[in-house]
Phi, psi and omega in degrees: 000140181290127182249139187230136175238120181274156174281148180309319183296333179298321178295329175284310181301327186265009179226336179290117178302339182281336178248352181282125174236186183301314187294317179290325174298326180289317177299314183298313180295321184290321175301317177296325184288321174305318187289308186293333180278348180083007181279335177228137178254113177269141184230154177227172184222171175304322179295323176297313183294315183304312185284345181269353180296130179287141180260001173211166180292330179292336183268357187296317175303315179295326176294319175291331173295318178292321176298318182298316179291319178303314188288323179292330178278314185261343184055234181262015183285065177271137175277146180295149182297163182307315184297317182290325180291318177298318181296320177296320180292315177296328177291325177290330178288322181289328180268356181054046177253104183276025182288149175295126188275147178275109184253359173265121180284121188295340178268349185087017184277098176281343184271166183299160178299127181259160175308146177304325178237097181295327184256092187251017178216157177279132181299330182289337169302320181289326179292320178298316179299315180291329179290317179297325179291317181294323177296323184293323180298332181264018170084015177286147177288165179304316181298315179295319177299317178297316185295313181298317183295329180292339174287334179276310182221128177225129185049045178070011180244132181297136173292176183301316180296317180289323175300314177303322178294314182294323182289344180275354178281144175261116184303320183294321179297315181290327180291325179296318182290317178303320180293332179296327183265327184227085180299126181198176180298134183308323184291330176290318175304314180299312181300319178290321173301314180301324179301313184286343176271353181087013184256002182219159183276162175298326179293321176299317177302316180297316183295322180294319179299306182301318176301326181285319182294328187288349185246098181307333179299322183279327184297320184291332177292322173305311185295327179290343178263338183205099182304331184289339180290333183283336187306313178299325179287315177304321186284354182304318181242333186290319179297308175300331180293322181291313184296314179284332177299316176300312177300318179294320177302315176298318182294318179297315180299314178298317182293319179296319179300315177300320177299318178299315180300322178298317180295311188290328181274356181076010180290322176203125188279340175228069189297335181256013176286178186300326178249013180296156184295316184288333179293316178299319181294321177298311183300318181292317181304312182295318177296319175296320175299314185302309178297315186295316181296315176303310181296324180291316180289323180296319179299317182292335178268005184056045175252145176262126180260343183068207180272110177235162182234174180295329178295327180292320180294316178304318188282316189260346186229060177309320182294310182296321178291320177297321176300310179295314185288324176295315184295315181285331174294324180290327176289324179301334175302330182275332181279314186241345184264003178074012182284128187270324182299127185290155176304137184258170179290346179276345178297308176301326178289325177294322179293327176296316178305317184299347173307332182269347183305321186287348182255012177229163181269329177227130188230124176268133178212161178290170188295328183283315183284333181315303184292329180293323180285319182304314180306325183277337187243014176300323182292344179264008179065026174277133178254124179262120184261123187272342183226137178303316183298342177265000185293308179306311179305312184293315180296317178300318175298310178301327177289334175281344182284000000 
């Protein structure tokens, strides 16, 4: 089946009433038809979700529209998170297995791998801890605090007084209050509420939480009720983008200065030409970074890589290779291509999206980044589409092959 990855901006342009026109409505409807007919499998990633998160209360409604479209188009076709994909690639590198990896999570888990047991404590232990803290505030001795707390919770089990109190609560009523703060399917809210009342297991709580996380539509509703909830998700790509963007701008300026010095000192009259000295240094630097990153990740995974080269990383870690080579290729445009506009914070983020490009047949990117990514994934027969208006034509051509 043909697999397609849309750009974050596509979800905005195809849902925002201010930018939606007849042509875009036609594209949106046709994409939905491709998806519902099974001819195209649209996929999304954590980066897409992160960039869809509203940064203000005013933007919450638009975020929900984007999430609704994403869910209707992609369903549960979530790509594994960056950390998981990188781990799979490094494992393939260690095993020297060039097999194509399975990058779509069958459960729809777009988020990073979570601990096997998210609920590793008894909720009543927390009640006891808070009770002891409150008793201390009222001047009780340590012995008195413990004795009083044991009347509430003993050995992780609520005492008779607390149990009577908890049994008086109506689960449906509490779940309704919970839904006001954390919109989700009612059955999940009821399951979570039941857990805190001691009427459901930690495993059921965990399943309800994960099921809610898997659906971006509900997550965007969370963010519309409490903006503080959106920060951790929004920071997945925005913070690294800002940090790397600054570094890339500095790197571009330093490299341009170095090229001028090489010319002025007579070291190389054409340092950025195909055989130029600066070109050679860039090439060596990129390859060292590729190997260095692979070794660092492997070390954290307790894997031995042996004697590897950048060519090995290209072969077994196409996602990692595409990210680094696309990013540096885009910056090289400032050094050797005459581009005056400085590297933006979006360039490293676009490169991060490109980690998935080798694993899909059609990949959307903006006009500037598209050719840089295309160079890296041509060998995988991936087509990088630089304009939304050309997406339908590209998909139709691909479907006929």
